[in-house]
C-alpha positions as CSV (number, residue, x, y, z in Angstrom):
1,M,-137.5,-21.5,22.3
2,V,-137.0,-25.7,23.0
3,L,-140.3,-27.8,22.7
4,K,-140.0,-30.9,24.4
5,R,-141.6,-33.8,22.4
6,W,-140.8,-37.5,23.3
7,A,-138.6,-39.9,21.1
8,R,-139.0,-43.5,20.8
9,S,-136.7,-44.7,23.0
10,G,-138.5,-42.6,26.0
11,R,-135.8,-39.7,26.1
12,V,-137.3,-36.6,26.3
13,E,-135.3,-34.9,22.1
14,P,-135.1,-30.9,22.0
15,L,-137.3,-30.1,19.1
16,R,-135.2,-26.8,18.4
17,H,-137.3,-23.4,17.5
18,G,-137.8,-23.8,13.4
19,D,-137.8,-27.2,13.2
20,P,-141.0,-28.7,11.5
21,L,-142.4,-31.2,13.7
22,V,-144.1,-32.8,10.8
23,T,-143.4,-32.7,6.9
24,V,-146.9,-32.9,5.2
25,G,-145.7,-33.9,1.5
26,V,-148.2,-33.6,-1.1
27,T,-147.4,-35.3,-4.5
28,T,-149.7,-33.8,-7.7
29,H,-150.1,-33.6,-11.4
30,N,-152.2,-31.7,-13.3
31,E,-154.6,-31.3,-10.3
32,G,-155.8,-27.5,-10.9
33,S,-158.7,-26.5,-8.3
34,R,-158.1,-29.7,-6.5
35,L,-154.6,-28.7,-5.5
36,A,-155.8,-25.5,-4.5
37,R,-158.2,-27.1,-2.0
38,C,-155.6,-29.5,-0.7
39,L,-153.1,-27.1,0.1
40,D,-156.1,-24.5,1.4
41,S,-156.6,-27.4,4.2
42,V,-153.0,-27.4,5.2
43,V,-153.6,-23.9,5.6
44,G,-156.1,-24.3,7.7
45,Q,-155.1,-26.6,10.2
46,S,-155.1,-25.8,13.8
47,L,-151.5,-27.1,14.3
48,P,-149.2,-24.0,14.0
49,A,-147.5,-23.3,11.0
50,Q,-144.1,-22.6,12.5
51,Q,-144.3,-26.5,13.1
52,V,-145.2,-27.8,10.0
53,E,-143.2,-28.0,6.5
54,V,-144.8,-28.5,3.1
55,I,-143.1,-30.7,0.1
56,V,-144.9,-30.3,-2.8
57,V,-143.7,-32.9,-5.9
58,D,-144.9,-31.9,-9.4
59,D,-145.3,-35.2,-11.8
60,G,-144.4,-33.2,-14.9
61,S,-147.8,-31.2,-14.9
62,A,-148.2,-29.2,-17.7
63,D,-151.4,-26.8,-16.2
64,G,-149.3,-24.5,-13.9
65,T,-149.4,-26.3,-11.3
66,H,-146.3,-25.4,-10.5
67,A,-146.9,-21.8,-10.0
68,R,-150.0,-22.7,-8.1
69,A,-148.3,-24.7,-5.7
70,Q,-145.6,-21.7,-5.4
71,S,-148.3,-19.1,-4.5
72,Y,-148.7,-21.4,-1.0
73,A,-145.6,-20.5,-0.3
74,E,-146.3,-17.0,1.5
75,R,-149.3,-18.1,2.7
76,A,-148.8,-19.0,6.4
77,D,-145.4,-18.6,8.5
78,W,-144.1,-22.3,7.6
79,A,-140.9,-24.3,9.0
80,G,-140.4,-25.2,5.3
81,F,-142.0,-25.2,1.7
82,S,-140.6,-26.0,-1.4
83,V,-142.3,-27.2,-4.9
84,L,-139.9,-30.0,-6.6
85,R,-140.6,-31.2,-10.0
86,H,-139.3,-34.2,-12.0
87,R,-140.3,-35.8,-15.2
88,R,-143.6,-36.9,-15.7
89,T,-143.7,-40.9,-14.6
90,G,-147.2,-41.6,-14.2
91,T,-147.4,-42.7,-11.0
92,A,-146.9,-40.6,-7.4
93,A,-144.2,-43.5,-5.8
94,K,-141.4,-41.3,-7.2
95,G,-142.4,-38.1,-5.6
96,R,-143.4,-40.4,-2.5
97,N,-139.2,-40.6,-2.5
98,M,-138.5,-37.9,-2.6
99,I,-140.8,-36.7,0.1
100,L,-139.4,-38.9,2.4
101,D,-136.0,-38.5,1.3
102,Q,-136.0,-34.8,2.1
103,A,-138.3,-34.5,4.8
104,R,-136.9,-32.5,8.1
105,G,-139.9,-33.3,10.1
106,R,-139.8,-35.4,12.9
107,Y,-143.5,-37.0,11.3
108,V,-144.3,-37.0,7.5
109,F,-148.1,-37.2,6.2
110,L,-148.2,-38.6,2.8
111,V,-150.7,-36.2,1.0
112,D,-152.5,-36.7,-2.9
113,G,-153.0,-33.6,-4.4
114,D,-156.8,-34.0,-5.2
115,D,-157.3,-35.1,-1.6
116,Y,-157.2,-33.1,1.7
117,L,-157.2,-32.5,5.4
118,G,-159.7,-32.4,7.8
119,P,-158.5,-29.3,10.1
120,Q,-157.1,-30.8,13.3
121,A,-155.5,-33.7,11.1
122,L,-152.0,-32.7,11.8
123,E,-152.7,-31.8,15.4
124,A,-154.7,-34.7,16.3
125,T,-152.0,-37.5,14.4
126,T,-148.9,-36.1,15.5
127,A,-150.2,-35.4,19.1
128,A,-151.3,-39.4,19.5
129,A,-147.9,-40.0,18.2
130,D,-146.1,-38.6,21.0
131,K,-148.6,-40.0,23.3
132,R,-148.2,-43.7,22.5
133,R,-144.5,-43.3,20.9
134,A,-146.1,-44.4,17.7
135,D,-144.1,-45.1,13.9
136,V,-147.3,-45.0,12.0
137,V,-150.7,-43.3,12.9
138,V,-154.2,-44.3,11.5
139,G,-156.2,-41.2,11.2
140,K,-160.2,-41.3,10.6
141,Y,-160.6,-41.7,6.8
142,H,-164.1,-39.5,4.9
143,G,-164.9,-41.1,1.9
144,V,-166.0,-38.3,-0.3
145,N,-167.5,-40.4,-3.6
146,R,-166.0,-43.9,-2.5
147,P,-166.0,-45.9,0.2
148,A,-163.8,-44.5,3.5
149,P,-160.6,-46.8,4.2
150,N,-160.8,-47.1,7.7
151,I,-159.1,-50.3,10.0
152,R,-162.3,-52.6,10.2
153,D,-162.8,-53.9,14.1
154,P,-162.6,-57.6,14.3
155,R,-165.6,-59.7,14.3
156,N,-166.4,-61.3,17.8
157,P,-162.8,-60.3,18.9
158,K,-163.2,-62.6,22.0
159,G,-161.0,-60.0,24.3
160,R,-158.4,-61.4,22.3
161,V,-157.3,-58.2,20.6
162,K,-155.4,-55.6,22.6
163,P,-155.5,-52.0,21.4
164,G,-152.9,-51.3,18.7
165,E,-152.3,-55.4,18.0
166,Y,-152.5,-56.5,14.7
167,H,-155.5,-58.2,13.2
168,S,-156.8,-58.5,9.8
169,G,-159.0,-55.4,9.8
170,W,-155.6,-53.6,9.1
171,L,-155.7,-54.6,6.0
172,N,-158.5,-52.5,5.2
173,S,-156.2,-49.4,5.6
174,L,-153.5,-50.1,3.0
175,H,-153.7,-46.3,1.6
176,I,-150.4,-44.8,2.3
177,Q,-152.1,-41.3,3.8
178,K,-150.9,-41.2,7.5
179,L,-148.7,-40.2,9.6
180,F,-145.4,-42.2,9.8
181,R,-142.3,-41.2,11.8
182,T,-139.9,-39.9,9.4
183,E,-136.6,-42.5,11.1
184,F,-138.7,-45.5,11.5
185,V,-139.9,-45.6,7.5
186,R,-136.4,-44.2,6.1
187,G,-135.3,-47.5,8.0
188,L,-137.7,-49.6,6.1
189,P,-136.3,-52.4,4.3
190,Y,-138.6,-51.6,1.6
191,R,-139.1,-48.3,-0.8
192,F,-141.9,-46.9,-3.2
193,N,-141.9,-49.0,-6.1
194,E,-141.3,-46.7,-8.6
195,Q,-142.3,-49.1,-11.7
196,L,-145.6,-49.3,-9.9
197,V,-148.3,-47.5,-11.6
198,Y,-150.8,-49.2,-9.7
199,C,-151.2,-49.9,-5.5
200,N,-147.7,-49.3,-5.1
201,D,-148.9,-48.4,-1.5
202,H,-149.7,-51.8,-0.1
203,P,-146.2,-53.5,-0.4
204,F,-145.1,-50.4,1.1
205,M,-148.0,-50.5,3.4
206,V,-147.5,-54.0,4.4
207,A,-143.4,-53.6,5.2
208,V,-145.1,-50.7,7.1
209,F,-147.5,-53.0,9.4
210,L,-144.6,-55.3,9.6
211,H,-141.7,-53.7,11.3
212,A,-144.0,-50.8,13.0
213,G,-143.3,-51.2,17.0
214,T,-146.5,-49.1,17.7
215,V,-149.6,-48.2,15.6
216,A,-151.7,-46.0,17.1
217,R,-155.5,-44.9,15.8
218,V,-157.2,-41.5,15.5
219,D,-160.6,-42.2,15.6
220,D,-162.4,-39.1,16.9
221,V,-161.3,-36.8,14.6
222,E,-161.8,-37.1,10.7
223,C,-158.3,-36.7,10.0
224,Y,-158.3,-37.1,5.8
225,F,-161.0,-36.9,3.1
226,I,-160.2,-39.2,0.0
227,T,-162.0,-38.6,-2.8
228,L,-163.0,-39.9,-6.2
229,E,-163.7,-37.3,-9.0
230,A,-164.3,-37.5,-12.5
231,D,-161.1,-36.9,-14.5
232,A,-160.3,-33.5,-15.3
233,P,-158.3,-33.3,-19.1
234,G,-154.3,-34.1,-18.7
235,H,-155.3,-35.2,-15.0
236,R,-153.6,-38.4,-14.3
237,G,-156.4,-40.0,-13.3
238,H,-157.4,-43.2,-11.0
239,V,-155.2,-45.9,-12.1
240,S,-157.3,-48.4,-9.8
241,R,-160.0,-47.6,-13.2
242,A,-157.7,-47.3,-15.7
243,E,-157.5,-49.6,-18.7
244,I,-154.1,-51.0,-17.8
245,S,-152.8,-54.9,-18.7
246,A,-153.7,-57.1,-16.6
247,V,-149.7,-57.4,-16.1
248,A,-149.3,-53.5,-14.9
249,Q,-152.3,-54.2,-13.1
250,L,-151.5,-57.1,-10.7
251,Q,-146.9,-56.2,-10.5
252,F,-147.5,-55.0,-7.2
253,L,-148.2,-58.4,-6.2
254,H,-144.9,-59.6,-6.4
255,D,-143.9,-56.7,-4.3
256,V,-146.0,-57.6,-1.7
257,F,-145.3,-61.2,-1.2
258,G,-141.9,-60.5,-1.6
259,N,-141.9,-58.5,1.7
260,L,-144.2,-61.0,3.6
261,A,-141.4,-63.9,2.1
262,L,-138.6,-61.9,3.9
263,A,-140.1,-61.1,6.7
264,R,-140.6,-64.6,6.9
265,G,-137.2,-65.8,6.5
266,Q,-136.0,-63.0,9.6
267,G,-138.0,-65.9,12.2
268,G,-139.1,-64.4,15.3
269,D,-142.4,-62.5,16.0
270,V,-141.8,-60.6,12.6
271,A,-142.2,-64.0,10.5
272,A,-145.5,-65.1,12.6
273,L,-146.4,-62.1,12.0
274,A,-146.2,-62.3,8.3
275,S,-147.6,-66.0,7.8
276,R,-150.8,-64.3,9.4
277,M,-150.4,-61.2,7.0
278,R,-150.0,-63.6,4.0
279,V,-153.5,-65.0,4.5
280,H,-155.1,-62.3,5.3
281,Y,-154.4,-60.5,2.8
282,W,-155.2,-63.4,0.0
283,N,-158.5,-63.3,2.2
284,R,-158.1,-58.8,1.0
285,F,-157.4,-59.0,-2.2
286,L,-159.7,-62.5,-3.3
287,K,-162.9,-61.2,-1.7
288,N,-162.6,-57.1,-2.4
289,Q,-159.9,-56.0,-4.8
290,L,-159.9,-58.7,-7.6
291,P,-163.5,-58.8,-7.8
292,A,-163.5,-54.7,-8.2
293,L,-160.8,-54.8,-11.0
294,L,-162.9,-57.5,-12.5
295,L,-165.9,-55.9,-12.6
296,R,-164.7,-52.4,-13.8
297,K,-163.5,-54.1,-16.9
298,T,-165.7,-54.4,-20.1
299,D,-164.2,-56.4,-22.8
300,P,-164.4,-59.9,-22.1
301,Q,-161.1,-60.4,-23.2
302,A,-159.4,-57.7,-20.9
303,V,-161.6,-60.0,-18.1
304,T,-159.7,-63.3,-19.4
305,E,-156.6,-61.7,-19.2
306,L,-157.2,-60.3,-15.7
307,A,-158.5,-63.8,-14.5
308,R,-155.7,-65.6,-16.2
309,Q,-153.1,-63.3,-14.8
310,A,-154.7,-63.7,-11.0
311,R,-154.6,-67.6,-11.5
312,Y,-150.9,-67.3,-12.1
313,M,-150.2,-64.7,-9.4
314,T,-152.2,-67.8,-6.8
315,Q,-150.4,-70.1,-8.0
316,L,-146.6,-68.5,-7.6
317,Y,-147.2,-67.3,-4.2
318,G,-149.3,-69.8,-2.4
319,A,-152.8,-69.1,-2.3
320,Q,-153.6,-72.7,-2.8
321,A,-151.1,-73.3,0.5
322,S,-153.5,-70.7,2.3
323,Q,-156.5,-72.4,1.3
324,A,-157.7,-73.0,4.7
325,G,-157.4,-69.6,6.0
326,L,-159.9,-68.2,2.9
327,V,-163.1,-67.8,4.1
328,D,-165.8,-68.5,2.2
329,E,-165.7,-65.5,-0.8
330,A,-162.2,-65.9,-1.3
331,S,-162.4,-69.4,-1.7
332,A,-165.3,-69.0,-4.4
333,M,-163.2,-66.3,-6.2
334,L,-159.9,-68.5,-6.4
335,Q,-162.1,-71.3,-8.1
336,A,-163.7,-69.0,-10.7
337,L,-160.2,-68.0,-11.8
338,N,-159.7,-71.6,-13.2
339,T,-162.6,-71.2,-16.1
340,E,-161.6,-69.1,-19.1
341,D,-165.7,-68.0,-19.9
342,A,-165.7,-64.3,-19.4
343,E,-168.7,-63.7,-18.3
344,S,-168.9,-66.8,-15.8
345,V,-165.8,-64.9,-14.3
346,R,-167.9,-61.8,-13.8
347,S,-170.9,-63.6,-12.2
348,A,-168.9,-64.5,-9.9
349,A,-166.6,-61.6,-8.9
350,A,-170.5,-59.8,-8.5
351,Q,-171.3,-62.7,-6.4
352,V,-168.2,-62.6,-4.2
353,R,-168.4,-58.9,-4.2
354,E,-172.1,-58.8,-3.0
355,T,-171.5,-61.0,-0.2
356,A,-168.4,-59.2,0.9
357,R,-170.3,-56.3,1.3
358,R,-173.0,-57.3,2.8
359,R,-170.9,-58.9,5.4
360,A,-169.3,-55.8,6.1
361,A,-172.3,-54.3,6.4
362,E,-173.6,-56.4,9.2
363,S,-170.2,-56.6,11.1
């Protein structure tokens, strides 16, 4: 049996029987029952299992995660099911690279082992990818004990933004848990940086949004349940809330702005897009992410260290040169980084965060 689906070129590309339509790539570390919930959600997909390949990559777990994952190999008539292991790294980046290297599916959906899929996620996102011939499909997120990072529609668009056209609201959805056309992401000029213990998805998604020919959205189906739960013993934990050094916490910015600089050097449409995205990213970082990171620090010395490192990054990558495009909250946070007083920095971060939240709620 041959299933016909549209390739990006517009020609009908045959999908041979037994070949997966989509690879679900799951990264995990000491997930315990949370991995079972995740894999149960893959078993329960409305898309036939014969069209689904599953690759689980275990980051050096010591709690039987490998055996638990392997037990799912016989629970459905998969197009493929494998469980890979490597020495613990403390980051999902290595596992994500392994998945992209080995995926046989036309599409790949990246999943964290402590999250789970809605029952129609794979069917809805692959259908959208086929219909739109999309390089990436952003499915609707549902936040569990945390906000949902869905693309925000622009305020007062005045008819300038067409469906699928980039605007600053895309940068609200820099999480990696999306559907990608496999050959597209393999051809990107960037891979996951395995040295990044925090935010390795941001530079990757910046590269995706810069180079994607078409980005599709699925807004009428809850595709991905993104969770924030209390850490279990031995679990890697949510590094966004971990007490890691300021240098390690902001290292990802080198890759974000490196991607943007390379794109700006190419000229043409991608350079123009990179210039716009650069300002939009500074707004996102300064009014949302940095205030949140500062407010999670309880030690005054850690606050001043993070503020000092953030100030260095803004000077290195020219946030001041983008001043004309910064919104008021981002400008206020940028100005607050000039003080060495921890309480003043935290106070400014709290005010910026609250203003940004209020405006987001009003939009």
